[in-house]
Structures are given as C-alpha cells and as structure tokens.
C-alpha atoms as one frame of an Amber mdcrd trajectory, in Angstrom:
protein
   2.601   9.286   2.032  -1.179   8.720   3.364  -0.670   4.939   3.544   2.340
   5.427   5.731   0.535   7.868   8.043  -2.371   5.245   8.562   0.244   2.568
   9.919   1.634   5.183  12.242  -1.810   5.403  14.001  -3.508   2.696  16.102
  -5.270   0.937  13.499  -5.458  -2.836  14.073  -5.536  -3.938  10.470  -2.276
  -3.829   8.466  -3.566  -4.046   4.914  -2.381  -1.789   2.019  -4.302  -1.439
  -1.223  -2.838   0.083  -4.375  -5.897   0.665  -6.659  -3.831   1.167  -9.752
  -0.797  -0.780  -8.865   0.889  -1.094 -12.140   3.974  -3.220 -11.564   3.826
  -3.042  -7.677   6.440  -0.308  -7.178   4.092   1.429  -4.599   3.774  -1.641
  -2.685   7.388  -2.342  -2.670   8.228   1.168  -1.624   5.607   0.866   1.135
   7.521  -2.391   2.359  10.826  -0.627   2.493   9.556   1.950   5.008   8.008
  -0.726   7.226  10.134  -3.830   6.600   9.485  -5.427   9.968   5.589  -5.170
  10.057   3.382  -8.014   8.991   1.343  -6.372   6.304  -0.961  -7.695   3.644
  -0.756  -6.062   0.267  -3.486  -5.928  -2.190  -3.407  -4.543  -5.814  -5.924
  -3.952  -8.569  -5.018  -3.384 -12.051  -6.637  -3.642 -15.582  -3.645  -4.648
 -17.656  -2.942  -8.316 -17.310   0.952  -7.857 -17.737   1.089  -5.569 -14.960
  -0.993  -7.784 -12.775   1.787 -10.601 -13.471   4.632  -8.174 -12.805   3.105
  -7.110  -9.561   2.563 -10.681  -8.500   6.255 -11.612  -9.382   7.315  -8.544
  -7.403   5.439  -9.585  -4.336   6.709 -13.110  -4.686  10.305 -12.087  -5.110
  10.201  -9.815  -2.138   8.622 -12.318   0.240   5.389 -10.186   0.641   2.053
 -11.688   1.312  -0.776 -10.242  -0.720  -3.178 -10.505  -3.643  -3.264  -8.748
  -7.125  -6.242  -8.851  -9.228  -7.030  -7.951 -12.748 -10.323  -6.273 -13.404
 -12.305  -5.232 -16.513 -11.959  -1.717 -17.948 -14.274   0.946 -16.563 -17.922
   0.457 -17.251 -17.585  -3.312 -16.972 -17.972  -5.190 -13.663 -16.150  -8.446
 -14.572 -13.377  -9.763 -12.541 -10.799 -11.238 -14.883  -8.213 -13.049 -12.754
  -5.906 -12.765  -9.803  -2.755 -14.145  -8.085  -2.393 -14.667  -4.351
C-alpha cells in the first residue's frame, strides 16, 4: 500500500522498486491500480528463475522496467539483468 500512497502525492518521479520481486506479481498489481500512468518498474531478485519470470511478466503486460539478479547476502556481485 505504501507504493500506491507515494504516487498519490506530488512526486515527479514515477518509479516503482520491488526489492524482492519474485515473479513480479507486486509490480503487476501496482500497474492494475495505475493503468494509465507511465511508470518505470524495477525489481531485484536473487533467484535467476524468478528474474526471468519477472522479465517475461513485464514484457507480456507491456510494462517498461528492469529486473536484475544479484548475489546472495554477503556478496556484492551483480549477476545479470533484463531491460
């Protein structure tokens, strides 16, 4: 609910970040609440399969964004991403 409250304000940026996006369902739900706004969606996940699922969900729902796969906690490595 907090992400939705941010867009109701007068913020100039229209970016949404899901730090543990899994398959991207939170990002999809956010788009359903704001279908006409141009929003950039970003997701971070540690599991490569979920990263691919999120990227496919963004593509199939015509959403602009980026999903990245990062290493487990304790490692500072970026693995890969989809835009």
